[in-house]
C-alpha positions as CSV (number, residue, x, y, z in Angstrom):
1,M,11.0,54.2,305.9
2,P,14.0,54.0,303.8
3,T,12.0,52.1,301.2
4,D,9.4,54.9,301.1
5,A,12.1,57.4,300.6
6,I,13.6,55.5,297.7
7,E,10.2,55.1,296.1
8,M,9.5,58.8,296.5
9,R,12.9,59.6,294.9
10,M,12.3,57.2,292.1
11,A,8.8,58.7,291.5
12,H,10.4,62.2,291.5
13,L,13.1,61.0,289.0
14,E,10.5,59.4,286.8
15,G,8.5,62.6,286.7
16,A,11.6,64.6,285.9
17,Y,12.5,62.2,283.1
18,E,9.0,62.5,281.7
19,Q,9.4,66.3,281.7
20,I,12.8,66.1,280.0
21,D,11.3,63.7,277.4
22,K,8.5,66.2,276.7
23,R,10.9,69.1,276.4
24,L,13.2,67.2,274.1
25,G,10.2,66.3,271.9
26,T,9.3,70.0,271.7
27,V,12.9,70.9,270.9
28,E,13.0,68.2,268.2
29,Q,9.8,69.6,266.7
30,R,11.2,73.1,266.6
31,L,14.4,71.9,265.0
32,T,12.4,70.1,262.4
33,L,10.5,73.3,261.6
34,V,13.8,75.2,261.4
35,E,15.2,72.6,259.0
36,T,12.1,72.9,256.9
37,K,12.4,76.6,256.7
38,L,16.0,76.4,255.9
39,D,15.3,74.0,253.1
40,G,12.7,76.3,251.7
41,L,15.1,79.3,251.8
42,R,17.8,77.2,250.1
43,R,15.3,76.3,247.3
44,D,14.3,79.9,247.0
45,I,17.9,81.0,246.8
46,D,18.7,78.3,244.2
47,Q,15.8,79.4,242.1
48,R,16.9,83.1,242.3
49,F,20.4,82.2,241.3
50,E,19.0,80.1,238.4
51,R,17.0,83.1,237.2
52,M,20.1,85.3,237.5
53,D,22.1,82.8,235.5
54,Q,19.4,82.9,232.8
55,R,19.4,86.7,232.7
56,F,23.2,86.7,232.4
57,E,23.0,84.2,229.5
58,R,20.4,86.4,227.7
59,M,22.7,89.5,228.3
60,D,25.7,87.5,226.9
61,Q,23.6,86.6,223.8
62,R,22.6,90.3,223.3
63,F,26.2,91.4,223.6
64,E,27.3,88.8,221.1
65,R,24.6,90.0,218.6
66,M,25.7,93.6,219.2
67,E,29.3,92.6,218.6
68,Q,28.4,90.8,215.3
69,R,26.4,93.9,214.2
70,F,29.3,96.2,215.0
71,E,31.7,93.9,213.1
72,R,29.5,94.0,210.0
73,M,29.1,97.8,210.3
74,E,32.8,98.2,210.7
75,H,33.4,96.1,207.6
76,S,30.8,98.2,205.7
77,L,32.3,101.5,206.8
78,R,35.8,100.4,205.9
79,T,34.7,99.3,202.4
80,Q,32.9,102.7,201.9
81,F,36.0,104.5,203.2
82,Y,38.2,102.7,200.6
83,W,35.7,103.6,197.8
84,V,35.6,107.2,198.8
85,M,39.4,107.4,199.1
86,G,39.7,105.7,195.7
87,L,37.3,108.1,194.1
88,M,39.0,111.1,195.6
89,L,42.4,109.9,194.5
90,S,41.1,109.2,191.0
91,L,39.6,112.7,190.8
92,L,42.8,114.2,192.1
93,A,44.8,112.3,189.6
94,L,42.5,113.4,186.8
95,G,42.8,117.0,187.9
96,L,46.6,116.8,188.0
97,F,46.8,115.3,184.5
98,R,44.5,118.0,183.0
99,H,46.9,120.8,184.0
């Protein structure tokens, strides 16, 4: 009788271990799916950051071009201002010498 009880307990333990093994296999599969999804999300996020970096680079280039245009315009306006001031001073000087 004691041998039958031990065999029954062993059979019960073997069944329990088989169930645990199946459950752990299922858990492992689910974890693999989660890892796959996380890897996909990580790739997606990396791609989006790359696109944002490209956009910022394009914006930086645009601002640099605008700054260069502004500097050229500023130089041109300064030159025109000096010409106008020189002309006005010349006309003023001519007017003062006539009287």
